[in-house]
MARBAMI-681482 format. One record per residue (C-alpha): x, y, z; residue number from 1. Coordinates in Angstrom, 2 decimals, padded with zeros to 5 digits. Example, Ala and Ser with C-alpha at 12.3 -4.5 7.8 and 13.67 -1.06 7.14 Angstrom:
<romars>
(romar (012.30; -004.50; 007.80); 1),
(romar (013.67; -001.06; 007.14); 2),
</romars>
This chain:
<romars>
(romar (-000.34; 000.19; -000.20); 1),
(romar (003.08; 002.53; -000.12); 2),
(romar (002.05; 004.21; -003.24); 3),
(romar (-001.24; 005.29; -001.95); 4),
(romar (-001.50; 008.75; -000.53); 5),
(romar (-001.88; 009.48; 002.68); 6),
(romar (-006.04; 010.09; 002.39); 7),
(romar (-006.30; 007.23; 000.59); 8),
(romar (-005.04; 005.08; 003.54); 9),
(romar (-006.55; 007.16; 005.94); 10),
(romar (-010.36; 006.00; 003.92); 11),
(romar (-009.43; 002.28; 003.86); 12),
(romar (-008.24; 002.26; 007.39); 13),
(romar (-011.49; 003.66; 007.88); 14),
(romar (-013.19; 001.23; 005.82); 15),
(romar (-011.43; -001.86; 007.64); 16),
(romar (-012.37; -000.86; 011.26); 17),
(romar (-015.88; -000.21; 010.57); 18),
(romar (-016.04; -004.01; 009.19); 19),
(romar (-014.59; -005.35; 012.37); 20),
(romar (-011.19; -005.74; 010.67); 21),
(romar (-009.41; -003.57; 013.49); 22),
(romar (-005.78; -005.65; 013.09); 23),
(romar (-005.54; -004.29; 009.32); 24),
(romar (-007.01; -001.03; 010.19); 25),
(romar (-004.34; -000.48; 012.63); 26),
(romar (-001.48; -001.74; 010.55); 27),
(romar (-002.26; 000.98; 008.32); 28),
(romar (-002.63; 003.64; 010.88); 29),
(romar (000.64; 002.71; 012.19); 30),
(romar (002.06; 002.68; 008.55); 31),
(romar (000.80; 006.71; 008.41); 32),
(romar (002.19; 007.36; 011.63); 33),
(romar (005.15; 005.93; 010.62); 34),
(romar (005.79; 008.42; 007.99); 35),
(romar (003.83; 011.02; 009.54); 36),
(romar (003.90; 010.75; 013.30); 37),
(romar (001.44; 013.96; 014.37); 38),
(romar (-001.12; 013.10; 011.61); 39),
(romar (-004.18; 013.76; 014.21); 40),
(romar (-006.36; 011.47; 012.34); 41),
(romar (-004.21; 009.03; 011.74); 42),
(romar (-003.34; 008.70; 015.59); 43),
(romar (-007.66; 009.36; 016.45); 44),
(romar (-007.97; 006.21; 014.58); 45),
(romar (-005.67; 003.96; 015.52); 46),
(romar (-007.22; 004.43; 019.48); 47),
(romar (-010.38; 004.26; 018.62); 48),
(romar (-009.36; 000.91; 016.37); 49),
(romar (-007.39; -000.31; 019.62); 50),
(romar (-010.29; 000.84; 021.95); 51),
(romar (-012.47; -001.39; 019.64); 52),
(romar (-010.07; -004.30; 019.15); 53),
(romar (-009.84; -004.77; 022.91); 54),
(romar (-013.72; -004.47; 023.18); 55),
(romar (-013.98; -007.46; 020.60); 56),
(romar (-011.35; -009.29; 022.96); 57),
(romar (-013.84; -008.67; 026.41); 58),
(romar (-016.59; -009.77; 024.41); 59),
(romar (-014.71; -013.33; 023.26); 60),
(romar (-013.79; -013.84; 026.87); 61),
(romar (-017.61; -012.95; 027.87); 62),
(romar (-019.46; -015.79; 025.51); 63),
(romar (-019.77; -018.62; 027.74); 64),
(romar (-017.56; -021.16; 026.11); 65),
(romar (-020.96; -023.68; 027.15); 66),
(romar (-022.94; -021.91; 024.26); 67),
(romar (-020.54; -022.87; 021.61); 68),
(romar (-019.85; -026.20; 023.03); 69),
(romar (-024.02; -026.59; 022.67); 70),
(romar (-023.78; -025.17; 019.22); 71),
(romar (-020.90; -027.87; 018.29); 72),
(romar (-023.15; -030.55; 019.76); 73),
(romar (-026.23; -029.59; 018.10); 74),
(romar (-024.12; -029.37; 014.52); 75),
(romar (-022.38; -032.82; 014.90); 76),
(romar (-025.79; -034.01; 015.43); 77),
(romar (-027.55; -032.35; 011.92); 78),
(romar (-029.60; -030.34; 013.76); 79),
(romar (-028.58; -027.49; 011.17); 80),
(romar (-032.21; -025.49; 011.37); 81),
(romar (-032.01; -025.39; 015.12); 82),
(romar (-027.88; -023.61; 015.06); 83),
(romar (-029.12; -021.02; 012.22); 84),
(romar (-031.75; -020.08; 014.80); 85),
(romar (-029.38; -019.82; 017.85); 86),
(romar (-026.70; -018.52; 016.20); 87),
(romar (-028.24; -015.86; 014.16); 88),
(romar (-029.51; -014.46; 017.43); 89),
(romar (-026.13; -014.87; 019.42); 90),
(romar (-024.38; -012.97; 016.44); 91),
(romar (-026.64; -010.28; 017.56); 92),
(romar (-025.21; -009.71; 020.95); 93),
(romar (-021.64; -010.97; 020.48); 94),
(romar (-021.33; -009.52; 016.47); 95),
(romar (-017.24; -010.10; 016.87); 96),
(romar (-017.40; -013.61; 017.59); 97),
(romar (-015.64; -015.21; 014.48); 98),
(romar (-016.56; -019.09; 015.83); 99),
(romar (-019.81; -018.29; 015.98); 100),
(romar (-020.02; -016.69; 012.23); 101),
(romar (-018.41; -019.94; 011.56); 102),
(romar (-020.65; -022.39; 013.07); 103),
(romar (-023.58; -019.94; 011.49); 104),
(romar (-022.14; -020.14; 007.98); 105),
(romar (-021.53; -023.87; 008.16); 106),
(romar (-025.43; -024.52; 009.17); 107),
(romar (-026.38; -022.32; 006.61); 108),
(romar (-024.36; -024.01; 003.79); 109),
(romar (-026.06; -027.47; 005.33); 110),
(romar (-029.48; -026.34; 004.80); 111),
(romar (-028.85; -025.14; 001.35); 112),
(romar (-028.79; -021.11; 002.32); 113),
(romar (-025.84; -020.96; 000.15); 114),
(romar (-025.78; -016.91; 000.00); 115),
(romar (-026.17; -016.97; 003.15); 116),
(romar (-023.37; -019.42; 003.97); 117),
(romar (-020.81; -017.02; 001.64); 118),
(romar (-021.63; -014.07; 003.81); 119),
(romar (-021.44; -015.45; 007.28); 120),
(romar (-017.70; -017.04; 006.33); 121),
(romar (-017.12; -013.08; 004.93); 122),
(romar (-018.11; -011.87; 008.15); 123),
(romar (-015.59; -014.72; 009.72); 124),
(romar (-012.56; -013.39; 007.51); 125),
(romar (-013.10; -009.81; 008.70); 126),
(romar (-012.80; -010.32; 012.27); 127),
(romar (-010.07; -013.41; 011.43); 128),
(romar (-008.68; -012.78; 008.31); 129),
(romar (-006.38; -015.61; 008.66); 130),
(romar (-008.99; -018.08; 009.84); 131),
(romar (-007.79; -021.00; 007.37); 132),
(romar (-011.39; -023.37; 008.13); 133),
(romar (-013.24; -019.99; 006.98); 134),
(romar (-011.35; -019.84; 003.34); 135),
(romar (-011.79; -023.19; 002.56); 136),
(romar (-015.76; -023.28; 003.59); 137),
(romar (-015.96; -019.88; 001.73); 138),
(romar (-014.32; -021.74; -001.33); 139),
(romar (-016.50; -024.65; -001.00); 140),
(romar (-019.27; -022.64; -000.61); 141),
(romar (-018.63; -020.43; -003.66); 142),
(romar (-018.29; -024.20; -005.72); 143),
(romar (-021.75; -025.08; -004.41); 144),
(romar (-023.83; -022.39; -006.46); 145),
(romar (-026.44; -024.43; -008.05); 146),
(romar (-027.28; -025.20; -011.59); 147),
(romar (-025.57; -021.87; -013.27); 148),
(romar (-022.41; -020.99; -014.08); 149),
(romar (-020.45; -018.35; -012.32); 150),
(romar (-016.63; -018.40; -013.98); 151),
(romar (-015.85; -015.67; -011.43); 152),
(romar (-017.23; -017.06; -008.57); 153),
(romar (-015.87; -020.91; -009.24); 154),
(romar (-012.28; -018.89; -009.90); 155),
(romar (-012.96; -017.18; -006.67); 156),
(romar (-014.02; -020.02; -004.97); 157),
(romar (-011.35; -022.27; -006.19); 158),
(romar (-008.61; -019.62; -004.71); 159),
(romar (-010.06; -019.89; -001.36); 160),
(romar (-009.84; -023.38; -001.63); 161),
(romar (-006.40; -023.43; -001.39); 162),
(romar (-006.71; -022.99; 002.47); 163),
(romar (-007.27; -026.25; 002.86); 164),
(romar (-003.40; -026.62; 003.24); 165),
(romar (-003.82; -024.97; 006.52); 166),
(romar (-006.34; -026.50; 008.01); 167),
(romar (-005.75; -029.53; 010.75); 168),
(romar (-007.58; -032.18; 008.45); 169),
(romar (-005.34; -031.33; 005.60); 170),
(romar (-002.13; -029.82; 007.10); 171),
(romar (-000.76; -033.39; 008.12); 172),
(romar (-001.42; -034.96; 004.61); 173),
(romar (000.58; -032.25; 002.68); 174),
(romar (004.03; -033.82; 000.94); 175),
(romar (007.24; -031.73; 001.29); 176),
(romar (009.63; -031.77; -001.50); 177),
(romar (013.07; -029.85; -002.08); 178),
(romar (011.21; -029.04; -005.53); 179),
(romar (008.91; -026.26; -005.52); 180),
(romar (005.03; -026.41; -005.83); 181),
(romar (004.37; -025.67; -009.50); 182),
(romar (002.20; -022.30; -009.72); 183),
(romar (000.16; -022.47; -012.82); 184),
(romar (001.97; -019.89; -014.18); 185),
(romar (005.68; -021.36; -014.29); 186),
(romar (006.32; -023.03; -018.08); 187),
(romar (006.43; -026.71; -018.14); 188),
(romar (007.80; -026.68; -021.13); 189),
(romar (010.87; -029.07; -020.73); 190),
(romar (009.81; -029.91; -017.01); 191),
(romar (008.89; -032.95; -015.12); 192),
(romar (006.08; -032.67; -013.18); 193),
(romar (004.81; -035.12; -010.21); 194),
(romar (000.42; -034.89; -009.82); 195),
(romar (-000.02; -036.44; -006.11); 196),
(romar (-003.43; -038.02; -005.07); 197),
(romar (-004.70; -035.85; -001.76); 198),
(romar (-008.05; -037.23; -001.14); 199),
(romar (-010.14; -040.57; -001.75); 200),
(romar (-010.23; -042.86; -004.80); 201),
(romar (-013.25; -041.01; -006.16); 202),
(romar (-011.23; -037.69; -006.02); 203),
(romar (-008.40; -039.26; -007.67); 204),
(romar (-010.57; -040.80; -010.59); 205),
(romar (-012.33; -037.36; -010.95); 206),
(romar (-009.57; -035.27; -011.34); 207),
(romar (-007.79; -037.55; -013.99); 208),
(romar (-008.89; -036.18; -017.09); 209),
(romar (-007.22; -032.83; -016.03); 210),
(romar (-003.68; -035.07; -016.29); 211),
(romar (-003.55; -035.39; -020.35); 212),
(romar (-004.10; -030.95; -019.95); 213),
(romar (-000.98; -031.43; -018.03); 214),
(romar (000.71; -033.49; -020.63); 215),
(romar (000.08; -031.56; -023.48); 216),
(romar (002.55; -028.68; -021.39); 217),
(romar (005.27; -030.60; -019.28); 218),
(romar (007.75; -033.20; -020.78); 219),
(romar (007.00; -035.69; -018.49); 220),
(romar (003.82; -036.07; -016.21); 221),
(romar (003.94; -038.78; -013.25); 222),
(romar (000.96; -039.13; -011.21); 223),
(romar (001.10; -040.93; -007.61); 224),
(romar (-002.03; -042.29; -006.32); 225),
(romar (-003.75; -045.23; -004.13); 226),
(romar (-001.90; -048.20; -005.51); 227),
(romar (-005.66; -050.05; -006.49); 228),
(romar (-005.99; -047.55; -009.00); 229),
(romar (-002.90; -047.83; -010.36); 230),
(romar (-004.18; -050.68; -012.94); 231),
(romar (-006.78; -048.79; -014.27); 232),
(romar (-005.64; -044.80; -014.38); 233),
(romar (-002.22; -046.41; -016.28); 234),
(romar (-003.89; -048.50; -019.02); 235),
(romar (-006.21; -044.81; -019.40); 236),
(romar (-003.49; -042.42; -019.46); 237),
(romar (-000.86; -043.75; -021.42); 238),
(romar (001.34; -041.29; -021.93); 239),
(romar (001.50; -040.65; -017.96); 240),
(romar (003.66; -042.50; -015.54); 241),
(romar (001.12; -043.90; -012.74); 242),
(romar (002.69; -045.32; -009.95); 243),
(romar (001.48; -046.13; -006.21); 244),
(romar (002.08; -043.51; -003.77); 245),
(romar (005.17; -043.86; -001.27); 246),
(romar (006.24; -040.44; 000.74); 247),
(romar (009.24; -042.74; 002.78); 248),
(romar (011.62; -040.23; 000.19); 249),
(romar (009.96; -037.45; 000.16); 250),
(romar (012.67; -034.73; 001.39); 251),
(romar (015.28; -036.24; -000.81); 252),
(romar (013.21; -036.55; -004.12); 253),
(romar (015.01; -035.42; -007.44); 254),
(romar (013.33; -036.80; -010.22); 255),
(romar (010.78; -034.16; -010.73); 256),
(romar (010.78; -030.24; -011.22); 257),
(romar (007.73; -029.50; -010.11); 258),
(romar (004.73; -031.31; -008.09); 259),
(romar (001.06; -030.16; -007.04); 260),
(romar (-002.05; -031.99; -005.47); 261),
(romar (-004.47; -033.25; -007.84); 262),
(romar (-006.71; -031.22; -005.78); 263),
(romar (-005.24; -028.07; -007.12); 264),
(romar (-005.66; -029.36; -010.99); 265),
(romar (-009.38; -027.46; -011.56); 266),
(romar (-007.46; -024.46; -009.96); 267),
(romar (-004.88; -024.07; -012.66); 268),
(romar (-007.11; -025.45; -015.66); 269),
(romar (-010.23; -023.98; -015.26); 270),
(romar (-010.82; -022.19; -018.12); 271),
(romar (-010.55; -025.52; -019.80); 272),
(romar (-013.10; -027.54; -017.98); 273),
(romar (-015.15; -024.58; -017.98); 274),
(romar (-015.07; -024.02; -021.81); 275),
(romar (-014.83; -027.30; -023.08); 276),
(romar (-017.98; -029.72; -023.14); 277),
(romar (-018.68; -032.43; -020.72); 278),
(romar (-016.02; -035.89; -021.73); 279),
(romar (-016.86; -039.15; -022.68); 280),
(romar (-015.63; -042.00; -020.86); 281),
(romar (-011.90; -041.34; -019.85); 282),
(romar (-011.53; -044.70; -017.56); 283),
(romar (-010.55; -047.52; -020.14); 284),
(romar (-011.30; -050.91; -018.43); 285),
(romar (-009.74; -054.04; -019.03); 286),
(romar (-011.86; -055.29; -022.06); 287),
(romar (-010.96; -059.12; -021.50); 288),
(romar (-012.42; -058.66; -018.56); 289),
(romar (-015.63; -056.48; -019.58); 290),
(romar (-016.30; -059.66; -021.84); 291),
(romar (-015.83; -061.99; -018.96); 292),
(romar (-018.93; -060.05; -016.60); 293),
(romar (-020.55; -059.78; -019.54); 294),
(romar (-021.34; -063.39; -020.09); 295),
(romar (-021.05; -063.75; -016.10); 296),
(romar (-024.44; -061.23; -016.30); 297),
(romar (-026.12; -063.38; -018.54); 298),
(romar (-026.10; -066.49; -016.29); 299),
(romar (-027.99; -064.72; -013.48); 300),
(romar (-030.68; -063.63; -015.78); 301),
(romar (-031.86; -061.05; -018.40); 302),
(romar (-030.99; -057.66; -019.10); 303),
(romar (-031.13; -054.88; -018.77); 304),
(romar (-028.49; -055.29; -015.31); 305),
(romar (-028.79; -052.00; -013.26); 306),
(romar (-025.49; -051.87; -010.63); 307),
(romar (-027.07; -050.07; -007.32); 308),
(romar (-025.01; -048.13; -004.28); 309),
(romar (-026.53; -046.73; -001.44); 310),
(romar (-024.14; -045.89; 001.39); 311),
(romar (-020.61; -044.88; 002.13); 312),
(romar (-018.57; -046.59; 004.58); 313),
(romar (-018.10; -043.28; 006.23); 314),
(romar (-021.18; -042.70; 008.92); 315),
(romar (-021.54; -039.69; 010.58); 316),
(romar (-024.86; -037.41; 011.15); 317),
(romar (-024.04; -035.14; 008.38); 318),
(romar (-023.30; -038.37; 005.93); 319),
(romar (-026.24; -039.69; 006.73); 320),
(romar (-028.29; -037.50; 005.30); 321),
(romar (-026.42; -038.40; 001.61); 322),
(romar (-027.90; -042.25; 001.83); 323),
(romar (-031.59; -042.73; 002.18); 324),
(romar (-032.52; -046.41; 003.52); 325),
(romar (-032.65; -048.99; 001.43); 326),
(romar (-036.36; -049.30; 001.68); 327),
(romar (-036.38; -045.96; 000.10); 328),
(romar (-035.77; -046.95; -002.93); 329),
(romar (-038.84; -048.61; -003.22); 330),
(romar (-040.00; -047.03; -006.98); 331),
(romar (-036.29; -048.44; -008.69); 332),
(romar (-036.08; -051.96; -006.76); 333),
(romar (-039.91; -052.07; -008.37); 334),
(romar (-039.19; -051.65; -012.00); 335),
(romar (-039.68; -054.80; -013.94); 336),
(romar (-037.52; -057.06; -015.96); 337),
(romar (-034.22; -055.70; -015.23); 338),
(romar (-031.95; -057.51; -012.65); 339),
(romar (-029.91; -055.76; -010.49); 340),
(romar (-026.23; -056.05; -009.16); 341),
(romar (-024.59; -055.26; -006.40); 342),
(romar (-021.98; -052.22; -006.11); 343),
(romar (-021.79; -051.86; -002.67); 344),
(romar (-018.50; -052.34; -000.85); 345),
(romar (-019.61; -051.70; 002.60); 346),
(romar (-022.15; -053.27; 004.72); 347),
(romar (-024.36; -054.53; 001.86); 348),
(romar (-025.57; -058.53; 003.00); 349),
(romar (-028.44; -056.82; 005.79); 350),
(romar (-029.97; -054.69; 002.99); 351),
(romar (-029.84; -057.14; 000.35); 352),
(romar (-031.55; -059.10; 002.82); 353),
(romar (-034.04; -056.50; 003.56); 354),
(romar (-034.72; -055.68; -000.29); 355),
(romar (-035.71; -059.66; -001.01); 356),
(romar (-037.97; -059.71; 002.27); 357),
(romar (-039.50; -056.51; 001.33); 358),
(romar (-040.14; -056.45; -002.15); 359),
(romar (-039.21; -059.76; -003.59); 360),
(romar (-036.34; -058.36; -005.17); 361),
(romar (-033.04; -060.42; -005.90); 362),
(romar (-029.65; -057.91; -006.03); 363),
(romar (-027.03; -060.19; -007.39); 364),
(romar (-024.02; -060.12; -005.31); 365),
(romar (-020.68; -061.35; -006.58); 366),
(romar (-018.66; -062.70; -003.61); 367),
(romar (-015.35; -063.24; -005.49); 368),
(romar (-014.78; -059.81; -006.70); 369),
(romar (-013.74; -057.50; -004.09); 370),
(romar (-015.84; -054.48; -004.32); 371),
(romar (-013.70; -052.36; -002.30); 372),
(romar (-009.76; -053.00; -003.17); 373),
(romar (-010.16; -054.12; -007.01); 374),
(romar (-011.33; -051.21; -008.65); 375),
(romar (-009.90; -052.28; -011.81); 376),
(romar (-012.37; -055.54; -011.87); 377),
(romar (-014.82; -052.88; -010.55); 378),
(romar (-014.26; -050.81; -013.32); 379),
(romar (-014.63; -053.82; -015.90); 380),
(romar (-018.08; -054.88; -014.14); 381),
(romar (-019.39; -051.21; -014.59); 382),
(romar (-018.65; -051.42; -018.16); 383),
(romar (-020.54; -054.59; -018.72); 384),
(romar (-023.62; -052.96; -016.85); 385),
(romar (-026.45; -050.73; -019.12); 386),
(romar (-027.15; -048.76; -016.17); 387),
(romar (-026.16; -048.08; -012.68); 388),
(romar (-027.87; -045.77; -010.05); 389),
(romar (-026.42; -044.70; -006.57); 390),
(romar (-025.99; -041.73; -004.12); 391),
(romar (-022.90; -039.75; -004.06); 392),
(romar (-020.31; -042.88; -002.64); 393),
(romar (-017.07; -043.99; -004.94); 394),
(romar (-018.71; -047.05; -007.44); 395),
(romar (-020.45; -044.12; -009.80); 396),
(romar (-017.22; -041.97; -009.96); 397),
(romar (-016.22; -045.77; -011.96); 398),
(romar (-019.17; -046.37; -013.77); 399),
(romar (-019.50; -043.14; -014.91); 400),
(romar (-015.71; -043.01; -015.95); 401),
(romar (-016.02; -045.71; -018.01); 402),
(romar (-019.00; -044.40; -020.04); 403),
(romar (-021.90; -046.41; -017.93); 404),
(romar (-024.97; -044.24; -018.13); 405),
(romar (-024.92; -043.18; -013.93); 406),
(romar (-028.08; -041.96; -012.28); 407),
(romar (-027.48; -040.06; -009.21); 408),
(romar (-029.47; -039.67; -005.98); 409),
(romar (-028.44; -036.73; -004.68); 410),
(romar (-028.56; -033.89; -001.74); 411),
(romar (-028.68; -030.49; -004.33); 412),
(romar (-027.22; -029.12; -000.55); 413),
(romar (-024.32; -031.10; 000.10); 414),
(romar (-020.91; -030.12; 000.44); 415),
(romar (-019.80; -032.77; -002.09); 416),
(romar (-022.31; -031.21; -004.78); 417),
(romar (-019.60; -028.63; -006.47); 418),
(romar (-017.64; -028.75; -009.45); 419),
(romar (-014.60; -030.53; -008.15); 420),
(romar (-017.03; -033.75; -006.83); 421),
(romar (-019.04; -033.58; -009.56); 422),
(romar (-017.46; -035.62; -012.67); 423),
(romar (-017.68; -033.56; -015.91); 424),
(romar (-018.55; -036.22; -018.38); 425),
(romar (-022.11; -036.95; -020.17); 426),
(romar (-022.73; -040.39; -018.32); 427),
(romar (-023.03; -038.86; -015.25); 428),
(romar (-026.60; -037.47; -014.21); 429),
(romar (-027.51; -036.05; -011.23); 430),
(romar (-030.97; -035.73; -009.89); 431),
(romar (-031.78; -033.46; -006.77); 432),
(romar (-033.46; -033.75; -003.68); 433),
(romar (-033.52; -030.61; -001.23); 434),
(romar (-033.27; -030.74; 002.09); 435),
(romar (-036.26; -031.05; 004.14); 436),
(romar (-037.74; -033.23; 001.22); 437),
(romar (-038.23; -036.73; 000.79); 438),
(romar (-036.41; -038.90; -001.87); 439),
(romar (-039.08; -040.31; -003.22); 440),
(romar (-039.44; -038.01; -005.85); 441),
(romar (-035.97; -038.93; -006.44); 442),
(romar (-036.22; -042.48; -007.08); 443),
(romar (-039.54; -042.00; -008.99); 444),
(romar (-037.46; -040.08; -011.55); 445),
(romar (-034.78; -042.79; -011.74); 446),
(romar (-037.34; -045.42; -012.08); 447),
(romar (-038.80; -043.64; -015.59); 448),
(romar (-035.44; -043.00; -016.76); 449),
(romar (-034.25; -047.12; -015.95); 450),
(romar (-037.59; -048.01; -017.46); 451),
(romar (-037.78; -046.42; -020.54); 452),
</romars>
């Protein structure tokens, strides 16, 4: 800010003070006084902002910890509307408590009030500008903007999402190499770049189409990912060196010039992603195994063959909002003249038995396939199917990637419903349900699509 005039600096400092960002205001007032020690407006502003900052600290001290604890408990119980009501009332009394604004923003996001969530997270950052969790959640909210595509908002969201590496959940998983992180601007011509997976296998597959964009610029691209994805991704991207992740020598690595976590690919290639139409299949299964599974499927019944998966292995109160019980799948399971195939990789035996008991419908399960560990074989099975119906879990990332028409029963307000988590591919179709609504219309719509 050294290039600004004193008047402009005073205006900027006053603006920060009015917004409650007293640290920034104090910094600017002190900058002015360092140049002009007798500037009365700066001295007055500094005193006012310092007093307000102290008052802010007093407010924080006066907010009973048990109130925050209660809100956290309610939030963890997925009582988001209750948290919104109580936190909103509390912010009127404790307007400078950043943790209140943060839990309010998170609860707004969970109830689908995205603009309100964005506003709340922005209030957090006016008070505590380096609060990484708020930056990350602001980023996710900016990315979750409904059906419309606002490229500026998406780019801002991706920038904010980079703060994830300063949050507790991500900090320990960052990889520290002697080679620098690619900034998206440095030319890759003649360079070797390492792309490394950072989250789940569904994310790795979902972001993998961007690897081809990197390969057009770099001399050599290496992807380090989960071991069970190596066969499928090696076949799918023959111009990429795909290896299993190995962190043991990270601090000594010299086999690349630059590196990048996979979740940052969209940040650097978002213009390509937004400009291009939805892609076709980008995962290539083993064709011999696809032939095997087509023959195997014909032995259990007549087509069409519909693969289904319905829940995650993660079972928090929030996650359960994404996964209706198997009984709520009734409209789909009652579609006649189809053969259902299990793609669920965990806790499925009891549900399969319940479906047969309640609906008289058999979901065929192949015990000899490791649905969790043998992803290459699952990809071949998915390619042999006619259609897949699922909630937002890993199997539909595989089925859509190999080009099998995939219908997703989706919670629109989910944090996972954004450009980073929804495959940009023609075979992936989302059917939404809003917070508070039943899943009935979603499954009726999917049943109609199967029937036609």
